[in-house]
N, C-alpha and C positions, 0 to 999 in steps of 0.2 A: 488638551485633547485626550491624552491617555487616561487621565483620571475620569473624565466624563464618560468615555467609552466603557471603562470597567464598571463604573457606577451603573450604567445602563444594563450591562450584562448581569451584574449581581441582582439588580432589582427585577429583571425579566425572568431570570432563572431558567429552568427547563420547562418547556411548554407542557401544559397538562394534556393528557392523551386525548381528551375529548374536545380540545380547543380547535377552532377553525385554523386553517393553515396560514391565514393572513395574506397580505399582499406581497407578491414577488415582482412588483412593478419595476424595480431597478434592473431586474433581469430582462423583463419584457421590453424595456426601452433600449436594450443593446441590439445592434444589428447581428445577424447570424455570424458574420466574420468576427465581430468583437467577441461573441460568445465562444467561438472556436478557439480564439487566441487565449482566452482566459481559462479554458478547461483544465482542471486538475482534480485530483481525488484526495480522499482521506481514508486511512485505515481505521476502522471502527474500534480496534483495540486501544486506540488513543483515548477512547471515551468509555472504557470498560467499567469505570467506577460510577458512571451515571446512566449508561444505556439500559441496564436491566430494570430500572425504576420506571422508565417511560420511553421505550424504543421509538415509537412514532413521534413523540414530541422532540426528542433529540435530533432525529433525522430531519424534521421540519426546520429546526434551528440551523442545521448544516446547510440546508437549501437557502435559507436567508443569508447566510454568510457567503454564499456564492459558490459552494461546492457543487459540481456537476456530476461527479463520479464517486462511487462508494466501493471500497474493498472491505468485505466482511471477514469474519473469522469464525471458526467452529468452537464456540464456547458453550456454557451450560444451557443457554436458550437455543442452541443450534445456529446454523448459518443464517437462518431467516428470522431470528429473534422472536420465536413463538408464533410466527405466521407460517403458512404454507409458502412454497416458492412462488405460486401464482399470486397470492395475496401480497407478498412482499414486492413483486414486480409491479402490481397495480398501484401500490402506494408510491413506489419510486416514480412511476409515470405521473401521478398526481403532483408530485413535488418538482417535476422537471429534471429528475436525476436518473442515473442508470447505475446498476451494479455491474461493474466490469470484471470483478474477480473476488475470490475468497480464499483465505488460508483454510486448510482443512487437513484432517488426518487422512492422507491419501493411501495409507497402508491397510485401511479397514473399510469395507463396504463401498469401495470407490466407484464401482460401476453404477450403483444407485445414485450416489452424489453427483457423478458426472452427468447422468441422465436428467436429473432435476435441474442442474445448472444450465444444461443445454436447452431445456424446455423454455426457459425464460431469457435466453440470449446472453447469458454470462460468457465472457470470453475465456476466462482462466480459472482453474483450480490450482492452488499453489501449495507445495510442501514447505512449511515454515521452519522445520527443524529436523535434523537427523542426528545431531550431537557429534562431537569429535570421535572419529573412528580411530582404531588402534594402529592400522597399517594402511599403506597406499593401496594394497590389494583389497582392503575393505571398501575403500572409496571406489575402486573399479567395480566391485560387486554391486555397490549402491548405484553406480551409473547404469549397470545392466537392469536393475530394478526400475530405475527412472525410465528407461526405454520401454519396458513392459507397461508401466503406468501410462506413459505417453501414448501407447497404442490404444489402450482402453479409452483415453480421453479423445483421441482422434476418431475412433469409431462412434463415440457419442456426439461428436460435432463441436468439441471445445478443445482448448489447448491446456497442456500441463507445464508447470514451471517450478523451479526450486528457488527458494529465498535463502540467501546466505546470512551467516553471522561471521564473526571475526575469525573463527577457527579454520575455515577453509582458505583464508588468506595468510596463514602462518605455516611455514614450511615444515614438512615431515620428510625426513631423510633427504633433504635438499630439494624437494619438489613441493609445489603448492597443490593441496587437494582440490582447489578450485579448477586448476588446469586439468587435473585428472577427470573431474566430473564433466567439464565442458567438452574436452577432447574425446571422451568415450561415450558421448550421447549423440543420438541422431538429431540434427537440427530440424528435421521434419517432424520430430516427435516431442522434443524437449526444448523449452526456452528457459531463460533465467531472469529472476527478479533481482536486481542489484540494490541491496541495501547500502547506500552510499556512506551512511554513518559508520557501519561496521567495517567497511573497507578502510576508512580513515582511522578508526580505532585500532586496526591491526598495523598501522604505520605504513599503509600502502597508498598509492596515488590512484584515485578512481579513473582519471583520464587515461592513464596507461593501460588499465584493465579494459576500459571501453575500446581502446584501439586494438588491444591484443585479441579480443574476441568480438570484433565488430559484427553487429547483427544478431548476436545471441542474447543480449540483454534487452528485453522488450518492455520491461516496466521497472520502476525504481521506487524505493522508499527514500523520501527526502525529509531528513530530520537533522537538527542541529546539535552541537556538542559543546559542553563545557568540561573543564578539568581534563585536559588531554591525557595526562598520565593515569588518571582514574576516571575514564569518561562517564558522563551522565548526559542523558537527553535533556534538551531545553527547548523553549519556544523558538521556532524557526525564525532566524534573523537575529537572535540574541547570542549566538555562539561563535565558534571560531572557524566554521567551514565556509569557504568562499564559493557559493553555489553558482554564481553567474557563469564562469567558464566551464564548470563541471556539467551543468545542464545543457549548455551549448554543445559540448562534445557529445553528450548523451544523445541529443537529438540528431546530430550528424551521423552517429553510428547506429541509428535504427530504433532508438527508444521511443515507444508509443505512449506510455502512461507515466505520469509523475504523481506519486501518492504521498501526501504529507502524513507523517506519523510523529507522535510525541509520547514518550513513555514515562518521563519524570516531570513533576509539576511543582517544584519548590518555588514558593512565592507567587503562585498563580493557581488557577483551577483548570480542569480539562476543557471546559467550555471557553474560557478566556484564551488559553493557549492555542486552541485550534482556530478560534476567530482571528487572533493576531497572526498566526501562521499563514492564513489565507491572505490577509492584508499584505504581508511581506511578499508572498509568492506573486501576487498580482503586479508588484513593482519590478519584477525581474524581466529582462529582455533576452530572449535566446531563440 
């Protein structure tokens, strides 16, 4: 089965941009309840090596794989991959998908970005990186900035969130920067995207953090890990993270969105990895 599936993926390749979308009959045959139960997203950074060549074709393949939700990022082609926000939304509608969020540089021209996102019904713009800060006071100042950015997002009609890496889950002067950020931001203005991989990479238990800040983590990055001492991302289901209990706890504590991401592709390709990640996620029950 695995060999034939990969053979199919290799021969199909990335869909040509002018190609018809093809049949999505396997989705149309699902009841609305089944579709809701299977909804999960993909971070397009996972496909950064292939998206620029044919954004529309890659997005069409993601729909064929059963992805309902897209999280974009602000790369060289922009959040909307060379399209206007309206064009991107219309194409998502054709595919039966929705763009729920995007990573973005929230410290530059954020009012415009928030307005464009709100215009097409995007729920979140997310700060993907602040870098390790020197002191806890620096993190407190960052929390103040997050509140200000959250106000701009709220006025536009969307939400703002921060996406963690390992460094906020490593203590500074006996405290966790993640606690500083969460405790000093207004829940009405700032949410958090919990990258579960980076929590594990820092040696922490994601379930404990979900319980500690129940309701503050509204979306997640779901990616698997190999080489725990020197972690690398791998195809979801091929690594060491036991996601069944983690995702059950996440849902219990208010998680709304589950977004598959894969950064490293040793022994596979971006298209294969994201296809196989979707297959694994559909087998989880939580």
